C-alpha positions as CSV (number, residue, x, y, z in Angstrom):
1,M,-0.1,0.0,0.0
2,S,1.5,3.3,-1.1
3,P,1.6,6.1,1.5
4,R,-0.9,8.6,1.5
5,R,0.1,12.1,-0.2
6,P,-1.9,15.0,0.9
7,Q,-2.6,17.9,-1.2
8,T,-0.1,20.4,-0.2
9,L,0.7,24.3,-0.9
10,L,3.9,26.1,-0.1
11,V,3.3,29.6,1.2
12,M,6.2,32.0,1.6
13,S,7.9,34.8,-0.1
14,P,9.6,33.9,-3.5
15,D,13.1,34.6,-2.1
16,V,12.5,32.3,0.7
17,L,11.1,29.6,-1.6
18,R,14.4,29.6,-3.6
19,L,16.6,29.7,-0.5
20,Q,14.8,26.8,1.3
21,F,13.5,24.5,-1.5
22,G,16.2,23.3,-3.8
23,Q,16.0,20.1,-6.0
24,T,16.6,17.9,-3.3
25,E,13.9,19.4,-1.1
26,M,11.4,19.5,-3.9
27,T,12.2,15.7,-4.7
28,R,11.4,14.9,-1.3
29,L,8.2,17.1,-1.2
30,R,6.9,15.4,-4.2
31,A,7.4,11.9,-2.7
32,S,5.3,12.9,0.2
33,A,2.8,15.3,-1.1
34,S,0.5,15.9,-4.1
35,L,1.2,19.3,-5.6
36,G,-1.0,21.4,-7.8
37,D,-0.8,24.4,-9.8
38,P,0.5,26.6,-8.1
39,V,2.9,24.8,-6.2
40,A,3.6,27.7,-4.2
41,A,2.1,31.2,-3.5
42,H,3.2,34.3,-1.6
43,D,-0.3,35.5,-0.9
44,F,-4.0,34.2,-0.7
45,G,-5.5,36.7,-2.9
46,S,-5.4,35.6,-6.5
47,D,-8.2,33.5,-8.1
48,R,-5.7,30.7,-8.8
49,V,-4.5,30.5,-5.2
50,R,-8.1,30.5,-3.9
51,E,-9.1,27.8,-6.1
52,R,-6.1,25.8,-5.0
53,L,-6.9,26.5,-1.2
54,A,-10.3,24.7,-1.8
55,E,-8.5,21.4,-2.2
56,V,-5.5,21.8,0.1
57,E,-5.0,19.8,3.3
58,V,-1.6,21.1,4.3
59,L,0.2,24.4,4.1
60,I,4.1,24.5,4.4
61,T,4.8,28.0,5.4
62,S,7.9,30.1,6.0
63,W,9.0,33.6,6.1
64,G,6.6,35.9,4.2
65,C,3.5,33.8,4.6
66,P,0.6,36.2,5.2
67,P,-2.0,35.8,7.9
68,I,-3.8,32.5,8.1
69,D,-7.2,34.3,9.2
70,E,-10.8,33.2,9.0
71,D,-10.9,34.5,5.4
72,V,-8.3,32.2,4.4
73,L,-9.8,29.3,6.4
74,S,-13.3,29.9,4.8
75,A,-11.5,29.2,1.3
76,A,-9.7,26.1,2.7
77,P,-12.6,23.7,4.0
78,R,-10.2,20.8,3.8
79,L,-7.3,22.3,5.5
80,K,-5.9,20.4,8.6
81,A,-2.4,21.3,9.0
82,A,0.1,24.4,8.7
83,L,3.7,23.1,8.9
84,H,6.2,26.0,9.3
85,A,9.7,25.8,7.9
86,A,11.0,28.5,10.1
87,G,10.9,29.9,13.8
88,S,8.2,31.9,15.2
89,V,4.6,31.4,13.9
90,R,3.3,34.6,15.5
91,P,3.3,36.5,12.3
92,H,0.8,34.3,10.6
93,I,-1.0,32.0,12.7
94,R,-4.3,33.5,14.2
95,D,-6.6,32.4,16.7
96,A,-9.0,31.0,14.2
97,V,-6.4,28.5,13.2
98,F,-6.6,27.0,16.8
99,D,-10.4,27.4,16.8
100,R,-10.6,25.0,13.8
101,G,-8.3,22.5,15.4
102,L,-5.6,22.5,12.8
103,L,-2.2,21.1,13.4
104,V,0.5,23.7,13.8
105,T,4.2,22.7,13.8
106,T,7.4,24.8,13.8
107,A,11.1,24.3,13.0
108,A,12.1,26.6,15.8
109,H,14.0,24.0,17.5
110,V,16.3,23.7,14.5
111,N,16.7,27.5,14.2
112,A,17.8,27.4,17.8
113,E,21.0,25.4,16.9
114,P,22.8,28.4,15.0
115,V,21.5,30.9,17.5
116,A,23.0,28.9,20.4
117,Q,26.4,28.6,18.5
118,Y,26.5,32.2,17.9
119,T,25.8,32.8,21.4
120,L,28.4,30.4,22.6
121,A,31.0,32.2,20.3
122,A,29.8,35.5,21.8
123,V,30.4,34.2,25.3
124,L,33.9,33.1,24.6
125,W,34.9,36.2,22.8
126,A,33.3,38.3,25.6
127,F,35.5,36.7,28.2
128,K,38.5,37.6,26.2
129,K,36.8,41.0,25.3
130,A,38.0,40.1,21.9
131,P,35.5,42.2,19.7
132,F,36.1,45.3,22.0
133,L,40.0,44.9,21.9
134,A,39.7,44.6,18.1
135,M,38.0,48.1,18.0
136,D,40.8,49.3,20.3
137,A,43.5,47.9,18.2
138,R,42.7,50.3,15.5
139,V,43.5,53.2,17.5
140,H,46.4,51.9,19.9
141,R,48.0,49.8,17.1
142,Q,51.5,48.6,18.4
143,D,50.7,49.7,22.0
144,W,49.5,46.5,23.6
145,T,49.0,48.0,27.0
146,Y,45.3,48.8,25.9
147,R,44.7,45.0,26.7
148,E,44.3,46.1,30.2
149,H,41.5,48.6,29.4
150,R,38.9,46.1,29.3
151,G,39.1,44.6,32.7
152,E,40.0,41.0,33.5
153,L,40.5,38.9,30.4
154,S,40.4,35.5,32.0
155,G,39.8,33.6,35.2
156,K,38.0,30.4,36.6
157,D,35.4,32.1,38.6
158,R,33.5,33.4,35.8
159,T,29.7,33.5,35.8
160,I,27.3,33.3,32.8
161,V,23.7,34.2,33.5
162,I,21.1,32.8,30.8
163,V,17.8,34.6,31.1
164,G,15.1,32.6,29.6
165,F,15.3,28.7,29.7
166,S,13.9,28.5,26.0
167,R,14.9,26.3,23.3
168,V,17.9,28.5,22.5
169,G,18.6,29.1,26.4
170,R,18.6,25.3,27.0
171,R,21.0,24.6,24.1
172,V,23.3,27.5,25.3
173,V,23.3,25.9,28.8
174,D,24.2,22.5,27.3
175,L,27.2,23.9,25.2
176,L,28.4,26.0,28.0
177,R,28.2,22.9,30.4
178,R,30.2,20.8,28.0
179,L,33.2,23.3,28.0
180,D,33.2,23.6,31.8
181,I,34.2,27.3,31.5
182,G,32.2,28.8,34.3
183,R,29.3,28.9,36.6
184,I,25.9,28.9,34.8
185,L,22.9,30.7,36.4
186,V,19.5,30.6,34.9
187,V,16.7,33.1,35.2
188,D,13.2,31.9,34.2
189,P,9.9,32.5,36.0
190,V,8.2,29.4,34.4
191,V,10.8,26.5,34.7
192,G,11.3,25.0,37.9
193,P,14.7,24.7,39.9
194,A,14.9,21.0,39.6
195,E,14.8,21.0,35.6
196,I,17.3,23.6,35.5
197,H,19.5,22.0,38.0
198,A,19.2,18.6,36.0
199,A,20.6,20.7,33.0
200,G,23.8,21.5,35.1
201,A,22.8,25.2,35.9
202,E,21.6,27.1,39.0
203,H,18.1,28.5,39.2
204,V,18.2,32.1,40.5
205,T,16.1,35.3,40.3
206,L,17.3,38.2,38.2
207,A,17.9,40.4,41.0
208,K,20.3,37.7,42.5
209,A,21.9,37.1,39.2
210,L,22.6,40.6,37.8
211,P,25.5,41.4,40.4
212,Q,27.2,38.0,39.5
213,A,27.0,38.2,35.7
214,D,30.3,38.5,34.0
215,V,28.1,37.5,31.0
216,L,24.4,38.3,30.7
217,S,22.9,36.4,27.8
218,L,19.1,37.0,26.9
219,H,17.1,34.1,25.4
220,A,13.4,35.2,26.8
221,P,10.4,35.6,24.4
222,A,9.1,39.1,23.5
223,L,5.9,39.4,25.5
224,P,4.4,42.4,27.1
225,E,5.7,41.3,30.5
226,T,9.3,41.1,29.2
227,R,9.3,44.4,27.3
228,H,12.4,46.3,28.8
229,L,13.2,43.5,31.3
230,I,16.6,44.8,31.1
231,G,16.6,48.6,31.8
232,E,19.0,51.0,33.5
233,A,18.7,49.6,36.9
234,E,19.3,46.1,35.8
235,L,22.4,47.3,33.7
236,A,23.7,49.3,36.5
237,A,23.5,46.3,38.9
238,M,25.9,44.3,36.6
239,P,29.6,44.2,37.5
240,P,32.1,46.5,35.9
241,W,33.5,45.2,32.6
242,A,30.5,42.6,32.3
243,T,28.9,41.9,28.8
244,L,25.4,41.9,27.9
245,I,24.6,39.5,24.9
246,N,21.2,39.7,23.2
247,T,20.3,37.2,20.5
248,A,16.7,37.0,21.4
249,R,14.3,40.3,20.8
250,G,15.6,43.7,20.8
251,S,12.5,44.9,23.2
252,L,13.9,42.8,26.0
253,V,16.3,45.7,26.5
254,D,15.6,49.6,27.1
255,T,17.8,50.8,24.2
256,E,18.0,54.5,25.7
257,A,19.1,53.1,29.0
258,L,21.7,50.9,27.2
259,Q,23.0,53.7,25.3
260,R,23.3,55.9,28.5
261,V,25.1,53.1,30.5
262,C,27.4,51.9,27.6
263,A,28.5,55.4,27.1
264,R,30.0,55.5,30.5
265,G,32.4,52.9,29.1
266,T,32.3,49.9,31.6
267,L,29.7,47.8,30.3
268,H,30.4,45.8,27.2
269,A,27.4,44.7,24.8
270,I,27.2,42.2,21.9
271,L,23.8,42.9,20.1
272,D,22.4,40.8,17.2
273,V,19.0,42.2,17.8
274,T,17.9,45.8,18.7
275,D,14.9,47.9,19.3
276,P,14.1,49.4,16.8
277,E,15.7,47.0,14.3
278,P,17.9,48.3,12.7
279,L,18.8,51.1,14.8
280,P,18.7,54.6,13.4
281,A,21.7,56.1,11.8
282,S,22.0,58.6,14.8
283,S,22.2,55.9,17.3
284,P,25.3,56.2,19.6
285,L,25.7,52.5,19.7
286,Y,27.4,52.3,16.5
287,E,30.2,54.6,17.7
288,L,31.0,52.9,21.0
289,S,34.0,50.8,20.9
290,N,32.4,48.7,23.9
291,V,29.4,47.7,21.7
292,T,29.4,45.1,19.0
293,L,26.4,45.2,16.7
294,T,25.7,42.4,14.1
295,P,22.7,42.6,11.6
296,H,20.3,39.8,13.1
297,I,22.6,37.0,11.8
298,A,22.6,34.6,14.7
299,G,19.6,32.6,13.3
300,S,19.6,30.4,10.2
301,L,21.1,32.0,7.1
302,G,21.7,30.7,3.7
303,S,22.2,26.9,3.5
304,E,21.5,26.7,7.2
305,T,17.7,27.3,6.4
306,R,17.5,23.8,4.6
307,A,17.8,22.1,7.9
308,M,14.5,23.8,8.8
309,T,13.1,22.6,5.5
310,A,14.3,19.0,6.2
311,A,12.6,19.1,9.7
312,T,9.2,20.3,8.2
313,L,9.3,17.7,5.5
314,E,9.8,15.1,8.2
315,E,6.7,16.6,9.8
316,L,4.8,16.3,6.7
317,E,5.9,12.7,6.2
318,R,4.8,11.9,9.8
319,Y,1.5,13.6,9.1
320,A,0.8,11.6,6.1
321,A,1.8,8.4,7.9
322,G,-0.6,9.2,10.8
323,L,2.3,9.8,13.3
324,S,2.4,12.3,16.0
325,P,4.2,15.7,15.2
326,L,7.6,16.2,16.6
327,A,7.2,19.9,17.3
328,P,3.6,20.9,17.6
329,V,2.6,24.6,18.6
330,T,-0.5,24.9,20.6
331,R,-2.4,28.1,21.6
332,H,-1.1,28.0,25.1
333,G,2.4,27.4,24.1
334,L,2.4,30.1,21.4
335,A,1.5,32.7,24.3
336,M,4.7,31.8,25.9
337,Q,7.1,31.8,22.9
338,A,9.1,34.3,21.0
């Protein structure tokens, strides 16, 4: 008996389609799904796409997918699953999707890996003050005494504070624990101490963690209650020469407060995300040698995105075979995710 091949439509921007679905991925997709005309769409407005929606059972979505709202669902009476080949489903999944009982999955766990690897690299460089010393080198050149201007460069009593025991936060803890390069403290109001202890870290409050943080790495979701979680008081509570790393969401940090504190010179920051993003050209953070900015590159880029495609195609294969999903998203879970 041949496996079932559900009617499937890809919904994402054209650039993302080319990025994530090459010949290998399309061959695997065709083996698992029935594809019509069009195979892919970037909106739900055209007559051809509306006709296609009428027969589609599965949507494979990625960056650029428009909202799946009541209007879309009314045009797709047979739709049962929306499988996301990227991270957060917030931009396109609406309550109506859960009201209808659709299966929603995400490849966020795959995207967490490059973010965790970036964070690990940032932590290691922060301990050596490498990105900031690299800025100093352009000024001081052969006078290497500038090495001492950034505080202690190494030591066994270093403390890394992880804010948010999320997919990325958990992976960062695991990578750090394997290297045994310092004490790991985790701040998370939802996950219990026993689970965090089992991962090789200590559960603490933010107030207790901040004065101990040689490195403070943010991995919490962007929620109303986490907006400006790190403000002027929190930044001031960190030790001199500490480093803030943000690979999560820019809104976790009060940007104006960060600008003021970093301008004083003794707090370092490695920022892959900011609020707003990108920062305005007039932002003083561009000019400060104790701040390193990267343009939201920690997550999957280029060929890395194909791993998310593979995870989504596995979800499709499991769906077609009647197996449980590997990474489902629920209404409740989405409320707590980035």
